C-alpha positions as CSV (number, residue, x, y, z in Angstrom):
1,X,-27.0,14.9,-23.0
2,X,-24.0,15.9,-25.5
3,X,-20.3,14.7,-24.0
4,X,-18.6,17.3,-25.5
5,X,-18.8,20.8,-24.7
6,X,-18.2,24.1,-26.4
7,X,-16.7,26.9,-24.7
8,X,-16.2,30.6,-25.1
9,X,-13.2,31.8,-22.5
10,X,-11.7,35.0,-22.2
11,X,-14.3,36.0,-19.3
12,X,-14.2,37.0,-15.9
13,X,-16.5,34.4,-13.8
14,X,-18.2,35.7,-10.6
15,X,-21.1,33.9,-8.8
16,X,-22.4,31.8,-6.0
17,X,-21.9,27.8,-6.2
18,X,-23.4,25.0,-3.8
19,X,-20.5,22.4,-2.7
20,X,-21.9,19.2,-0.6
21,X,-20.7,16.6,0.9
22,X,-17.5,15.2,-0.1
23,X,-17.1,12.5,-3.3
24,X,-13.8,11.0,-1.3
25,X,-17.0,10.2,1.8
26,X,-19.8,9.6,0.9
27,X,-19.6,6.4,-1.1
28,X,-17.0,5.1,1.5
29,X,-20.1,5.3,4.2
30,X,-22.3,4.0,2.2
31,X,-20.3,0.7,1.8
32,X,-20.4,1.2,5.6
33,X,-23.9,0.9,5.9
34,X,-23.7,-2.8,5.1
35,X,-22.0,-3.7,8.4
36,X,-25.5,-4.0,10.0
37,X,-29.1,-5.0,9.6
38,X,-30.5,-1.9,10.5
39,X,-31.2,1.3,8.4
40,X,-28.8,4.7,8.0
41,X,-28.8,8.2,6.5
42,X,-26.8,10.3,5.1
43,X,-26.8,14.0,4.4
44,X,-25.8,16.2,2.8
45,X,-25.0,13.9,-0.5
46,X,-24.4,15.3,-3.8
47,X,-25.9,14.4,-6.7
48,X,-23.3,12.3,-8.8
49,X,-21.9,9.2,-10.3
50,X,-19.6,7.4,-7.6
51,X,-23.0,8.3,-5.6
52,X,-24.9,6.8,-8.1
53,X,-22.3,3.3,-8.9
54,X,-22.0,2.9,-4.6
55,X,-26.0,2.2,-4.5
56,X,-26.6,0.4,-7.8
57,X,-23.3,-1.8,-6.1
58,X,-25.5,-1.7,-2.7
59,X,-28.8,-2.8,-4.4
60,X,-27.2,-5.4,-6.1
61,X,-26.6,-7.2,-2.7
62,X,-30.0,-7.2,-1.8
63,X,-30.4,-3.3,-0.1
64,X,-32.7,-1.1,-0.8
65,X,-31.5,2.6,-1.7
66,X,-33.6,5.6,-1.8
67,X,-31.7,9.6,-2.9
68,X,-33.3,12.7,-3.0
69,X,-31.1,14.5,-5.0
70,X,-32.7,18.0,-4.1
71,X,-32.6,17.4,-0.5
72,X,-29.2,15.5,-0.5
73,X,-31.0,13.2,1.8
74,X,-30.6,9.4,1.1
75,X,-32.1,6.7,3.4
76,X,-30.3,2.8,3.0
77,X,-32.0,-0.5,4.3
78,X,-29.4,-3.4,3.8
79,X,-32.4,-6.1,4.0
80,X,-31.2,-9.2,2.9
81,X,-27.6,-9.4,1.9
82,X,-27.1,-12.0,-0.7
83,X,-24.2,-13.2,-2.9
84,X,-24.3,-11.8,-6.8
85,X,-23.7,-14.0,-9.8
86,X,-19.9,-13.5,-11.7
87,X,-22.8,-11.8,-14.8
88,X,-23.6,-8.9,-12.3
89,X,-20.1,-8.4,-11.2
90,X,-19.0,-7.6,-15.0
91,X,-21.8,-4.8,-15.7
92,X,-19.6,-3.1,-12.7
93,X,-16.3,-3.9,-14.3
94,X,-13.6,-0.6,-15.3
95,X,-16.2,2.0,-13.8
96,X,-15.0,2.8,-10.1
97,X,-12.3,1.7,-7.7
98,X,-15.6,1.3,-4.9
99,X,-16.1,-2.2,-5.2
100,X,-12.8,-3.2,-3.3
101,X,-14.0,-1.7,-0.1
102,X,-16.7,-4.2,-0.2
103,X,-14.8,-7.3,1.1
104,X,-15.5,-6.4,4.7
105,X,-19.1,-5.8,4.7
106,X,-19.4,-8.4,2.7
107,X,-17.3,-11.0,4.8
108,X,-18.9,-10.2,7.6
109,X,-22.6,-11.0,6.0
110,X,-21.9,-13.4,3.7
111,X,-18.3,-15.1,4.7
112,X,-16.9,-14.0,0.4
113,X,-17.0,-11.6,-1.6
114,X,-17.0,-11.0,-5.5
115,X,-14.5,-8.2,-6.9
116,X,-14.6,-7.2,-10.9
117,X,-11.6,-5.4,-12.6
118,X,-11.8,-1.6,-11.4
119,X,-11.4,1.4,-12.6
120,X,-10.6,4.8,-11.9
121,X,-9.1,7.6,-12.7
122,X,-6.0,6.8,-15.2
123,X,-3.6,9.6,-12.8
124,X,-0.8,6.6,-11.9
125,X,-0.4,3.1,-9.6
126,X,-2.7,2.4,-7.4
127,X,-1.9,-0.7,-6.5
128,X,-4.7,-3.4,-5.5
129,X,-1.8,-5.3,-3.4
130,X,-1.9,-3.0,-0.4
131,X,-6.1,-3.7,-0.3
132,X,-5.5,-7.6,-1.5
133,X,-2.0,-8.1,1.4
134,X,-4.5,-6.5,4.3
135,X,-7.2,-9.1,3.6
136,X,-4.5,-11.9,4.0
137,X,-3.4,-10.5,7.2
138,X,-7.1,-11.0,8.7
139,X,-7.0,-14.6,7.5
140,X,-9.0,-14.1,3.6
141,X,-7.7,-15.7,1.0
142,X,-7.7,-14.3,-2.5
143,X,-8.3,-16.1,-5.6
144,X,-8.1,-13.6,-9.4
145,X,-10.5,-15.4,-11.8
146,X,-11.4,-13.4,-15.4
147,X,-13.9,-11.3,-14.2
148,X,-11.6,-10.1,-10.8
149,X,-11.4,-11.3,-7.5
150,X,-12.9,-13.8,-5.0
151,X,-12.2,-12.7,-1.5
152,X,-13.3,-16.0,1.0
153,X,-12.5,-16.1,4.9
154,X,-15.3,-18.8,5.9
155,X,-13.8,-19.0,9.6
156,X,-14.1,-15.1,10.2
157,X,-11.6,-12.8,10.6
158,X,-8.6,-12.0,12.8
159,X,-7.1,-8.7,14.3
160,X,-4.1,-8.1,13.0
161,X,-0.9,-5.6,13.0
162,X,-0.4,-4.1,9.6
163,X,1.7,-1.8,8.2
164,X,1.6,-0.4,5.4
165,X,3.8,0.6,2.6
166,X,2.6,4.3,2.1
167,X,-0.4,5.8,3.6
168,X,-2.6,5.1,1.1
169,X,-6.0,6.2,1.4
170,X,-8.0,3.2,0.2
171,X,-6.1,0.6,2.2
172,X,-6.8,2.5,5.7
173,X,-10.7,2.4,4.4
174,X,-10.1,-1.2,3.2
175,X,-8.5,-2.0,6.9
176,X,-10.8,-0.1,8.5
177,X,-14.4,-1.5,7.2
178,X,-13.1,-5.1,7.5
179,X,-11.1,-4.6,10.6
180,X,-14.7,-3.9,12.5
181,X,-15.4,-7.1,12.0
182,X,-12.2,-9.0,12.7
183,X,-12.6,-11.2,15.7
184,X,-9.7,-8.9,18.2
185,X,-7.8,-5.8,18.0
186,X,-6.6,-4.5,14.0
187,X,-3.7,-2.0,14.0
188,X,-2.5,0.3,11.1
189,X,0.7,1.9,11.6
190,X,1.5,4.3,8.7
191,X,-2.4,5.4,7.8
192,X,-3.6,8.2,6.3
193,X,-5.7,10.4,7.6
194,X,-7.0,12.8,5.7
195,X,-10.6,14.0,6.4
196,X,-12.5,11.8,4.7
197,X,-10.3,9.0,6.6
198,X,-11.2,10.5,10.0
199,X,-15.3,11.3,9.4
200,X,-15.7,7.8,8.2
201,X,-13.9,6.7,11.6
202,X,-16.8,9.1,13.1
203,X,-19.7,6.8,11.4
204,X,-18.3,3.4,12.4
205,X,-17.7,4.7,15.6
206,X,-22.1,5.5,15.2
207,X,-22.4,2.0,14.3
208,X,-20.8,1.1,17.6
209,X,-17.4,0.3,16.7
210,X,-14.3,1.1,18.7
211,X,-11.7,2.9,16.7
212,X,-8.7,5.3,18.6
213,X,-6.4,7.1,15.8
214,X,-3.1,7.3,17.8
215,X,0.1,9.6,17.3
216,X,1.9,9.2,14.0
217,X,-0.3,7.5,11.8
218,X,-1.4,4.6,14.0
219,X,-5.3,3.5,13.9
220,X,-6.7,1.1,16.2
221,X,-9.6,-1.0,15.9
222,X,-11.4,-3.3,18.6
223,X,-13.4,-5.9,16.8
224,X,-17.1,-5.8,17.1
225,X,-19.5,-8.6,16.6
226,X,-23.0,-6.0,16.4
227,X,-23.1,-3.0,14.4
228,X,-25.7,-0.3,14.6
229,X,-27.3,1.7,11.7
230,X,-26.3,5.1,11.6
231,X,-27.0,9.5,11.0
232,X,-24.2,11.5,9.8
233,X,-24.0,14.5,7.5
234,X,-21.2,14.2,5.5
235,X,-18.2,16.7,5.6
236,X,-18.4,19.3,2.3
237,X,-15.7,18.1,-1.0
238,X,-12.9,20.2,-0.2
239,X,-11.1,18.8,-4.0
240,X,-14.4,21.1,-5.1
241,X,-14.2,24.0,-3.6
242,X,-10.4,24.5,-4.6
243,X,-11.3,23.5,-8.0
244,X,-14.2,26.7,-7.5
245,X,-11.4,28.5,-6.6
246,X,-8.6,28.1,-8.8
247,X,-11.3,28.6,-11.5
248,X,-11.8,32.3,-10.1
249,X,-7.9,32.7,-9.9
250,X,-7.6,31.7,-13.2
251,X,-9.9,34.4,-14.4
252,X,-9.5,36.8,-12.3
253,X,-12.9,36.6,-11.2
254,X,-14.8,35.8,-7.8
255,X,-16.7,33.0,-6.8
256,X,-18.6,32.5,-3.6
257,X,-18.2,28.5,-2.6
258,X,-21.4,28.0,-0.3
259,X,-20.4,25.2,2.4
260,X,-16.6,25.6,1.6
261,X,-15.0,24.6,5.3
262,X,-12.0,26.3,6.3
263,X,-11.0,23.5,9.1
264,X,-10.4,21.4,6.0
265,X,-8.4,23.5,3.8
266,X,-6.4,25.6,6.1
267,X,-3.2,24.4,3.4
268,X,-4.7,25.1,0.5
269,X,-6.1,28.8,1.6
270,X,-2.2,29.4,2.6
271,X,-0.9,28.2,-0.7
272,X,-4.1,30.4,-2.6
273,X,-2.7,33.6,-0.5
274,X,0.8,33.3,-1.1
275,X,0.0,32.9,-4.9
276,X,-1.6,36.5,-4.4
277,X,-5.6,35.3,-4.1
278,X,-7.9,36.4,-1.1
279,X,-10.5,34.7,0.9
280,X,-12.8,36.0,3.1
281,X,-14.1,33.3,5.5
282,X,-18.0,33.2,7.0
283,X,-20.2,30.2,8.5
284,X,-21.5,29.3,5.3
285,X,-18.6,29.6,3.0
286,X,-15.2,31.2,1.6
287,X,-15.5,34.0,-1.4
288,X,-12.5,33.1,-3.4
289,X,-10.6,36.0,-5.2
290,X,-7.6,37.7,-6.6
291,X,-6.2,39.8,-3.7
292,X,-4.4,42.9,-6.2
293,X,-5.4,41.5,-9.9
294,X,-1.8,39.8,-10.7
295,X,-0.2,36.3,-9.1
296,X,2.8,35.4,-8.7
297,X,5.0,31.9,-9.4
298,X,5.9,29.5,-6.1
299,X,7.0,26.6,-5.4
300,X,4.8,23.7,-4.4
301,X,5.5,20.1,-3.3
302,X,2.3,17.9,-2.9
303,X,1.9,15.0,0.3
304,X,-0.7,13.2,1.5
305,X,-2.6,15.3,4.5
306,X,-2.1,17.6,6.4
307,X,0.4,18.7,3.2
308,X,-1.0,19.9,0.2
309,X,-3.3,17.3,-1.7
310,X,-2.4,16.4,-5.3
311,X,-6.3,17.0,-6.6
312,X,-5.8,20.6,-5.8
313,X,-2.5,20.5,-7.8
314,X,-4.1,19.8,-11.1
315,X,-6.4,23.1,-11.0
316,X,-4.0,24.8,-9.3
317,X,-1.8,24.5,-12.4
318,X,-3.9,26.1,-15.0
319,X,-4.3,28.9,-12.5
320,X,-0.1,29.4,-12.1
321,X,-0.1,30.0,-16.0
322,X,-1.3,33.2,-15.7
323,X,1.2,34.4,-12.4
324,X,4.3,35.9,-13.2
325,X,7.0,34.0,-13.1
326,X,8.0,30.5,-12.6
327,X,6.5,27.8,-10.3
328,X,7.4,24.8,-9.4
329,X,5.4,21.9,-8.7
330,X,6.8,18.2,-7.2
331,X,4.2,15.8,-7.5
332,X,5.0,13.1,-4.7
333,X,1.8,11.1,-4.5
334,X,0.5,10.2,-8.3
335,X,3.5,9.5,-10.5
336,X,1.3,10.1,-13.4
337,X,-0.6,13.1,-12.5
338,X,1.2,15.3,-15.2
339,X,-1.2,13.2,-17.9
340,X,-3.3,16.6,-18.7
341,X,-0.3,18.7,-19.2
342,X,-0.1,18.3,-23.0
343,X,-3.3,19.9,-24.0
344,X,-2.6,22.8,-21.6
345,X,0.1,23.4,-24.1
346,X,-1.8,23.3,-27.0
347,X,-4.0,25.9,-25.4
348,X,-0.7,28.0,-25.1
349,X,0.5,27.2,-21.8
350,X,4.0,27.0,-21.5
351,X,5.4,23.7,-18.8
352,X,8.2,21.5,-19.0
353,X,8.1,17.9,-17.2
354,X,11.1,16.7,-15.8
355,X,12.1,12.9,-13.8
356,X,13.7,14.9,-11.3
357,X,12.6,15.4,-8.0
358,X,12.7,19.5,-7.4
359,X,11.5,19.4,-4.3
360,X,12.8,17.9,-0.9
361,X,10.3,16.0,0.0
362,X,11.3,12.0,0.0
363,X,10.0,10.9,-3.2
364,X,9.0,7.1,-4.0
365,X,9.4,8.1,-7.5
366,X,13.5,9.1,-7.5
367,X,15.3,7.4,-10.3
368,X,11.8,5.6,-11.7
369,X,11.5,7.8,-14.9
370,X,8.5,9.6,-14.5
371,X,7.9,13.4,-15.2
372,X,6.7,13.6,-12.0
373,X,8.0,17.2,-11.3
374,X,7.2,20.2,-13.4
375,X,8.4,24.1,-14.7
376,X,5.4,26.9,-15.1
377,X,6.1,29.6,-16.6
378,X,3.6,33.0,-17.1
379,X,2.2,34.6,-17.2
380,X,0.7,33.4,-20.7
381,X,-2.1,34.3,-22.7
382,X,-4.0,30.7,-23.4
383,X,-5.8,30.6,-27.2
384,X,-9.3,28.0,-27.5
385,X,-8.1,24.7,-28.9
386,X,-9.9,21.6,-28.4
387,X,-9.7,19.0,-25.5
388,X,-10.0,15.7,-24.5
389,X,-10.4,15.1,-21.0
390,X,-8.2,12.4,-19.7
391,X,-10.0,12.3,-15.7
392,X,-11.6,13.7,-13.4
393,X,-9.6,16.5,-11.8
394,X,-7.7,16.5,-14.9
395,X,-10.9,17.2,-16.7
396,X,-12.3,19.7,-14.0
397,X,-8.7,21.6,-14.9
398,X,-9.4,21.5,-18.8
399,X,-12.7,22.6,-18.2
400,X,-10.4,25.5,-16.1
401,X,-8.0,26.3,-18.8
402,X,-10.9,26.6,-21.6
403,X,-12.8,29.2,-19.6
404,X,-9.6,30.9,-19.6
405,X,-8.8,30.8,-22.5
406,X,-9.3,33.5,-25.4
407,X,-11.9,32.1,-28.3
408,X,-14.1,29.3,-28.6
409,X,-12.5,25.4,-27.5
410,X,-14.0,22.5,-27.4
411,X,-13.7,20.0,-24.5
412,X,-14.7,15.9,-25.4
413,X,-16.0,13.6,-22.6
414,X,-17.0,15.9,-19.9
415,X,-19.4,13.4,-19.0
416,X,-16.5,11.6,-16.5
417,X,-16.6,15.5,-14.5
418,X,-20.5,13.6,-13.3
419,X,-18.4,11.4,-11.8
420,X,-16.8,13.9,-8.8
421,X,-18.8,17.5,-9.4
422,X,-22.4,17.8,-8.8
423,X,-24.4,19.6,-11.6
424,X,-21.3,21.1,-12.8
425,X,-22.9,22.9,-16.0
426,X,-25.5,24.7,-14.2
427,X,-22.5,25.9,-11.6
428,X,-21.1,27.3,-14.4
429,X,-24.0,28.6,-15.7
430,X,-24.6,30.0,-12.4
431,X,-21.3,32.4,-12.3
432,X,-21.1,33.3,-16.1
433,X,-19.7,30.7,-18.1
434,X,-20.6,30.6,-21.5
435,X,-21.2,27.8,-23.4
436,X,-23.3,24.9,-25.0
437,X,-23.3,21.4,-25.4
438,X,-22.7,19.9,-29.2
439,X,-26.0,18.4,-30.8
């Protein structure tokens, strides 16, 4: 299939899309399956690239992974976990950040882990030192090699106290997946508490782990010598639901997200309503549309959960180009999250970036010369243009912009969207989008 999409925009889009398991949860649950010798099953699994990459990782280490994309059922039999060659590690370099999370399970089984140079989206610094510093606290040694990193703990892992400098999702997942194998008690302070983290804790608890979520972002883990297989249904993807909701706003359409869940989207729904969106919630999903046909600008700051999620910000920026007046966005999670804005300007959007903190949240990027705030002036008509997709969420946002713009847009790099959006081409067809893949 071509990596270039020709989009004819400017029409109102309506229809039904199916949202399945969260991209930010399912691969982590798959990694957790490596902590046991027993079979585990995960349902509601999306057919996305990150699931494919994680399956390859597990299979390289001896697991048998079977996946039915129609039903969304995935089964992992860990088999006999074994070490892999440096050449195998190198084949995975640059594709994903999932390999770093294998450290705890592999140290539990093998006493060591080889981690390739990692990839992912270019949205700002996501420092691996949080991971490596945490592993050292457990008693592991970390050595950097040509292929990446080699982590060893021949004498096992010891429970520890870890104070995260920032409530990093990845580092919290690392500590959870490692702490269940450590001798004694591990305490994480300033931990991330996103719904995907809580669902991972639920999986580990099903396996026999003892984990408590305390007040003030403190998580306590008691090391468990024996863990069992699990069956778990993944929570639905709140980021994908928010992306389709933003598309409904931008195109003045009506999109029903089958599988969208109110509990994990309450912060988004509040903002959606303030802009001028409306939603109807039933037991099967949420219908998103405009309230009275016009949108209004807002002031918004992203933050860690339960704040407004950074992954909701990019698609929402596109919708705000169609809102009356000025909108102010202060990004406090990733310093380079506005790297996707330049192509929106080429389409006609009026957006100004600022290095200053245009908000009240204590921000890590203050005085560090990152353009992490923006002002959006609207409504502005968008027109077709050539677009190169920079990252997963920015890429879907560019698709929204192309569908909102009058005329034809040529969007390159669309395969990147498959990392986190299942069957997005078929879903675009289901809501009436006009597009073709370039030969």
